[in-house]
C-alpha positions in Angstrom: -20.9 -9.8 31.9 -22.7 -9.7 28.6 -25.3 -7.1 27.7 -28.0 -9.7 28.1 -26.9 -10.5 31.7 -26.8 -6.8 32.6 -30.2 -6.3 31.1 -31.5 -9.3 33.1 -30.2 -7.9 36.4 -31.9 -4.6 35.6 -35.2 -6.3 34.7 -35.1 -8.5 37.9 -34.2 -5.6 40.2 -36.8 -3.3 38.7 -39.5 -6.0 39.0 -38.4 -6.7 42.5 -38.6 -3.1 43.6 -41.8 -2.1 41.8 -43.9 -5.3 42.3 -42.6 -7.5 45.0 -42.2 -4.9 47.7 -45.8 -3.8 47.3 -47.5 -7.2 47.9 -49.1 -8.3 51.2 -46.7 -9.9 53.6 -47.6 -13.5 52.5 -47.3 -12.6 48.8 -44.0 -10.8 49.6 -42.5 -13.9 51.2 -43.6 -16.1 48.3 -42.2 -13.7 45.7 -39.0 -13.1 47.7 -38.3 -16.9 47.8 -38.9 -17.1 44.0 -37.3 -13.9 42.8 -34.3 -13.2 45.1 -32.3 -16.2 44.0 -32.1 -15.3 40.3 -31.3 -11.6 41.1 -28.5 -12.5 43.5 -27.2 -15.2 41.1 -26.9 -12.8 38.2 -25.3 -10.1 40.4 -22.9 -12.7 41.8 -21.8 -13.8 38.4 -21.2 -10.3 37.4 -19.1 -9.6 40.5 -17.0 -12.7 39.9 -16.4 -11.9 36.3 -15.3 -8.4 37.2 -13.0 -9.8 39.9 -11.5 -12.2 37.4 -10.9 -9.4 34.9 -9.3 -7.3 37.6 -7.0 -10.1 38.7 -6.1 -10.7 35.1 -5.1 -7.1 34.6 -3.0 -7.2 37.8 -1.3 -10.4 36.6 -2.4 -12.4 39.7 -3.0 -15.8 38.1 -3.9 -17.6 41.4 -6.7 -15.2 42.2 -7.9 -15.2 38.6 -8.0 -19.0 38.7 -10.0 -18.9 42.0 -12.5 -16.5 40.5 -12.9 -18.7 37.5 -13.5 -21.8 39.6 -16.1 -20.0 41.8 
């Protein structure tokens, strides 16, 4: 994961915790649908990249390929 991606996850999670969770219920649902996708997407990419690196270090080419495809 690049520094920019790490920074973006931090920005999204901080925004989500400080702003979205303090809205009224209707505003919360609207913000949740708009903001949760990018947050989970960035985190998921980070997790897959870490898994790919881990499998590369172990020499498990099949799992490394699967992580790359995902």
